[in-house]
N, C-alpha and C positions, 0 to 999 in steps of 0.2 A: 861521591854527590858534588850538585852546584850549590851553591852557597847561596843564601836566602837572599839577596841584593840581586844575582842574576838571576834567583828564579824568578823575581816579580819585573825584572828588565823582560823575558824570553816570555813571559804572560801579556805582556804587555804590546809584544812585538805582534808573537800566535792573534792575539785581538785585533789590532790593527792591520796584519796583511792574510790571517789565515791559515792555512796548512800549507802555504808554499812558503812561508814567511820572505815573500817578495812582494815588494810595493806594488801594486796594481796600478796600471797607466789612467791616468786621470781625466775623466769623464768632460764631455762639451758640457757648459752650460745650455739649458735651451735659449736664451737669448744671441749665444754666440752662434748657432747655427741660424743660417739662412732658410728661412722656410717661404715658400712662394705659396700667397694665397690667392688663390683665383676671387674675383669677385663678381657676382652674378647681377647682372644689370637686368631689369625686366624693362619689355617695353612701356612707354608711354601708354596709360590707360588701363594696362592688365593689370593694377590691382585692385580698380576699381571691380572689375569683371569678376576676380579671386573672392571679392569682399560679395559681390551678388550673386555668386552662385552658393557659398557657402551658407551665407543665409539663407539663400533659399533651400539649402538640403535641410539645414535645420527645420524650417518651416513644412514639408515632405516627412522629415520625420516622427516631429508634433502631429502633424493631421495623422497617420498610421499610427501611432501610439494610442489618439481620441479614438479611431475604429478599432482599435483590439479591444479597448476598454469598453467600448460598445456592444460590441460582439458578445464579449467575456461576460457582460451582464446579463445578455439574454439568453445566454445558454445557463447562467446561474438561475434565472427565472424559472425557466424551464424545468429545472433538477429542483428547486425547490417545491412546483406544482404536483410532479411527480412523486415526490419525497410526503403531500400531505395525501394523492390518492393511494398513496402504499397504505400508511397509517390508518383511512377510512376503510380500507379493504381486512387489515388485519384486526380492526375494529369488529366488524361481520364475521370473519371467522373465528373468533372468539364467544359472540353472541351464538352462531352456529354450534361449537364444541360443546355450550352448555344445554342448548337444548338439545345436544345428540346423547348427552349424559343424562340427564335428564328423562327423557324418552326409554333408555334402556337401563336406567336404575331398577334394581329388584325390590323395592319400595312402589314404585309406580307401576313395573308390570303384574305386582302382586293387586295391588287396586284397582288395576283396569281389568283383570279376569275375577275377581271378586263382583264388581261394583255391576261393571258393564256387563259380562259373559256368566253370572250367578254360579261360577266356580267355587268349590268350597274344599277345604284339608278331608283329607277320606280320614276317619275313625281308625279303628282297632280293629271292626267288625268288619269294612271296607278294604282292608289290606290282603295283599296274600304275599306269601315267604316263600323261597324258593332255595330250595336244597340241592346241593351237586346230585344228586342221583335226578332231578327236572330238567336239568341241563337240557337239550336238545343234541341231538347225535350231528355232526358235521357234515355241511353241505345243505343245513337246514335255510339258511338265505336263498339259496339256490332254485330249490322246491318252493318256497313262497314267490320267488319272481316269476316262475312259471306259471303258479298259480293266479300271481296279480295280472299277468299279461296276455295269460288265454283266455 
C-alpha cells in the first residue's frame, strides 16, 4: 500500500502532468510567436466609392421595400373586396333557402291547396279501403303504360 503522503503527491503529479506522469513541453506564448500581418492598403478615393455604393444599395433596398409594401396593400384591398362580395352572396343564399323552406313547408302547401285550388280533406264516405285481395296482378304497371301510350 501507498502511504497517504505519497498518495497525495501522486495525485498532484497526475493532475499536473496527466496519464503519462511526464511534464509536457511548454507552449510558446502568443506574444513570443512572430506573426506576419499583412496590411491591406486601399487606393486613395476608394473609401468614398465604397461608402457611396453602400448608401446606394441601402437606398435601392428601401425603395424595393416600399414597392413590395404597396403591392401587398393592393392585394389585401382586393382580398377584402372579395370577402365583402362573398358575404353578400352568402346573405342572398340564406334568403333563398328561407324562401325555399317556406314554399315547400307542408302548412304552406296545404293552405295553397285549400285556398287556391279548393281542395278539401275526404270524409269517411269518400274514402276507399283496399285489402290484400284487391291488389292488382304483377305487371299491372306495364298494362297501364300500354293503355296510356296507345
